[in-house]
N, C-alpha and C positions, 0 to 999 in steps of 0.2 A: 314369130308369131306365138303368143301363150296360148295353149291350148285352153280353150273354156271350162271344159272339167277341170283341168287342172288348176286353172285360175280360183274356182269354185271352193275345190278342195284346200287351196292354202287360204282362201278368206276364211273358212269355216274354221279353219287351224288356228287362226290368228284370233277369232271371234272367243273361240274356247278357250285360249291361253287368256283372254284379257278378262272372260268371267270367274276364270278361277282365281287370277288375281286380285279381283275384286271382291270374292268372297272369302278366300283366306290369306291374301295377301301373302307375307312374307314366310309364314309357315309352310303355306303349300310351294314356295321356290326354293326352301331349305331343305324340304325331301326329294326335289329334284336333284338339288347338289351335293345329297349324301355321298352319289358316286366318287370316289377318289379321282378318276380320268375328267369327271367332269369340273369337279372342283379345281383340279390344277387349270384346266382350260380356262376359267373363270379368273384364276390368279393370272395366268399367259397375258388374257388380253386385257385386264385393267394396268399389266405393267406395260404393254406396247402403248396404250392411250395414254399414259403419264408420260413415257419417254418422246412419242409422237411431240406431246404438248414442250419439253423442255428442249427436243430439238428445235421446234419451230422458232421459239423466241431466242435461240441460242444461250439456252441456259443451260449449267452442268447439271446432267443426270447422272444419280451415285446411287451408291447404297443407302445413302441417308436419305435421297430424295424419293426411293422407291421405298423405301419403308415407312419414311411419313405419310406418302400419298394414300397407299394402301392399308397404312394402319396394321403393320405387321412388324416382327423383330428383326432385326438387324442381319442376323442369319438365317432367317427366311426368305428375305429378300437378296440374300449376296447367293442361295441355294437358287432362286427363282432367275437371277439375270445368269448364273452358270448354267442352268438349262437354255434360255433363249441364247445365248451363246453356242452350244450346242446346235441346237435348231439353225443355226445361222440367221438367225434374227435379228441377231445385234453384234456390234463390234466393237472392242475397246479401244480408245484414243485417249492416251495420256489421261489416263481415271476418268474419264469422261465416256459413255454408253451413248453408242451410235447405233439408230436404227440401220440394217441394210435394206437393200431395195424390196426383199421379199418382207422384212420387218415393217418396214413403211405401207405396201400394200395391206397387209393384214391390217396394221391399225386404222388404214383407212375404212376400211369395211366395217369394223366394229364402229368406226367413228357416226360412219354414213347410217349404220342401223339405230345408233343413240338418237342423232339428230333429226332423224325422219320419227322417231316414236315420242322424241321431245314436240316435234309438231304435232301430232297426232292427238297427243295428251292435250295441248293448249287449244287446239281447233275443234277439237269433237268430242270432249268431256268438258265437266265442271270443276276439273283438278284446280285448285290456286296456281299461280305462278312458280312460288316455292317448291310445290312436289314434282311438276315436270321433269327437271332433270332426276332425279330420287327413282322414279317412277319408270323412267328409260333405262335406267341401271339394272332396274330389276327384271328386264325382258331382253335388253341387247343380246345376254349370251345365250338365249333361247330360240333366237330368231335366225333363220337362213337367210343366205344371201338371195332366194328366189322368193323367198315370203317377204325379204325388204323390197325387192322390185316390184312386188302386188301392191303392198302398201305406199310405196311412192306413185303407183299408177292410178289409185284411187284418190289420192291427194292432187293429182295433177302434174307429179314430178317436180314437186317444188326444189326450189335452189338455195333457200335459206331457210335457217329453224327460228324459231320464235325469238332467239336473244339476238339474233342477226349475223351469226354464224355459217359459211358457206356449207352445203351439204355435198359432199363427195359424190361423184357420177359412181353408176356401176364401175366403172374402168379407174376408179380412184383420182378421176379429174378433179382440181380445184383452182377457180378463177383467181388473178393474180392478187395480193394482197392491196387494199386500200385505206387510206386513213392513218391515223398517227394516235398513240396513246394521248388519254384526255390529261395523264401528268406532262405530257411535253406543248400543250397546246398554250400558247403566249395571253396573257392575260388580257381580258375585253373583247378576245378575239370571237365572234360568233360560229359556232359549228351543229352540227347535226351527229347526234347519236348512232353509230350504225351496228355495234356489239357492244354486249356485256357479256364479261366470261362467268359463266355458271359457277365455276370452281375457286376457290374454296366456298364451301356454302353460306357459313358465317358473312363473307363478305358480301356475296351475291343476295341474300338475302337481305341484308341493310342498304344495298341499291335500291332493291324492289320496294322495300318498305319508306324509301325516302322518296317513292314516284319518278323515279327515272326508268325509260324506256327506250328501244330503239325507234329512232324516228325523231326524237325531239331534240329541240334547239335550247341550246346552251350557252352559256359563256363563263369564264373564270372572271369574279369581281374583287376576290381575294384568297391570296394564298401565304401560308405561314408554316414552318416547320410542322404544326401539329394538326392543320386542318385547312381543308381548301372548300372554298366557299362557292356556290355555283348559282346563278341566275336564271332559272327557268319558270315561265307558265306565271309569270309576275310573285315568283317567290324566290326565297334566299334560301338554299338548301346546302348545307354543310355535311362535306364527306370526308373520311380519312384520306390522307395522300397517298397509300397505301390501296386502296380502294379506287382513286382514279386512274393507277396503271391497269386496273382489269376492264377500263372503258376505251373502247375506238371510236374516235370521232373521224369526221372530214370537216375542216375548213370551210367557212364560205368565202368566195371570191366577194369583191366590191360588189360586182354587179349583178352577184346571184340573189334571187328572189328568196325571201325567209318564206318557209311553209308552216314556220308553226303560228298558226292564226291567232291574233289577240285576245279574243273572246272564248270564253266556255259557256255554255249554256247556264251555268250557275251565276254568272256575271249578269244576267239580266235581271232587271228587277221587276214587280210585278208591274205589267203593262206594257212592259217593253218586248218588241219583237226583234227575232233574228232568223236566218237563213244557214240552215245545214251547210256547212264547207266540208267538213270528213268528219270520221270516229277516228280517236286515238288508237296509233298501232298497238297502246296496251290494252285495248279492249278485243279479246277475241274468243272465240268460240259460242258458247251456248250466250253469253251474256252479249255479244257483237250480233249474234242472230236475231237474239230479242228485241234489241233496240231496232234494229233494221224492219223486223216483222211490224213493229209498233208505226213505222213510216217515217223513222228519222234517218233520213238516207239525205245524202246531196242535194240540194235545191228545195227541201222542204222548208216552209216558213212555220216558224214556232213562238207561241206567246206564253210568258210567264202568266198564269191566270191567277192563281191562287197559292198563300202559301200557308200550311197548317200551323195550328196553334204555337206547336215547338220550333217551327219554322224548317222543318225537314219531316217529310217530305214536301214537294213543292209540285203542284198541277199545273201542267203545260197544255194548251191547247196546239193539238196537231192534225191540221185537217178536219176541223169540227168535231174532234174527239178531247175530253178531256183524260189525261196521261198523268198519274202520281211516279213522280222521278226522287229518288232520294240523290243528296248531293253527291255521293261515289258514284252514280251511276251516270246523273249529269254533268261530270267533269270530263267525262270523256268524248263529250260531244263539242267540238268545236264549231263558232257560230262565226258570221259577220251582222253586226248590228244594221239594224233597217231603221233609219231615220224616218220618222212620222211628225209632220206640221198641220197643224188644222186638221188634222184627221186623213190628212193624203200624206203619202210618201215623199 
């Protein structure tokens, strides 16, 4: 059992680290990293994460892949890999670098810390989704195993990060992989997104901007060498084939009930009513808390009451109070329309 005083001390340390990062950002972290030993450890940990990712997907891990992922020279990458080999964290197999058991355990520890911080930034701060990954990368190397355990405990020991990726346990255990790549999904087969890879940043940002998120129901309606067109939320969303490979989905069995409800709050015309079914998984943190505090929780009846002159925002009657929501907020709220005939339901 964790000593309460120790837990408080760790919590204050984490809070202090967050405050310093918010106030001073990367300059503060750069000052911390001036120590050569610390800088070298950061390179090692970043390389181990990259190698774990490549090994997990049976992709070749090479000097070039490390150089490209870490944005360092081939010479630096070669020296880094040589050091990892001396530390018995990796071994070479036919020009492919594989993590040893010790290397895998080390990589999973860093991945656990990274994904816990991503979830923290998603649920406890106002940072936008594209920032969660980079913010987590800034603090993961300065977080101890004990601090990570405290952070996990404060969040209820979560098992998945905000992108749907599993969070390793303290012992480095992961659930078995489920789902397939979107690139392998058959045409017009309904599927649910379970994970969106957050690297490379450019691909992840493009997928977020397209409105894709874990929990979303999608199907492929068109596939060409240049594009993959998805049907989701009554929209057609084109993405690049290379981006489709970064999305993991679970196809629906024919008798499985679809969880993506047909209507959003924005689908209600003035005078129409709906009952809140759920909030989108894309709505997180302070945004989600605000909507729930306004009474927009499952079972609440909502009426579209008034539209502004410009059409946005729209005032909704929620439990006798008028609440103005912009379309990007109302899109998070899934409802079941309530049919009204002659003044009665």
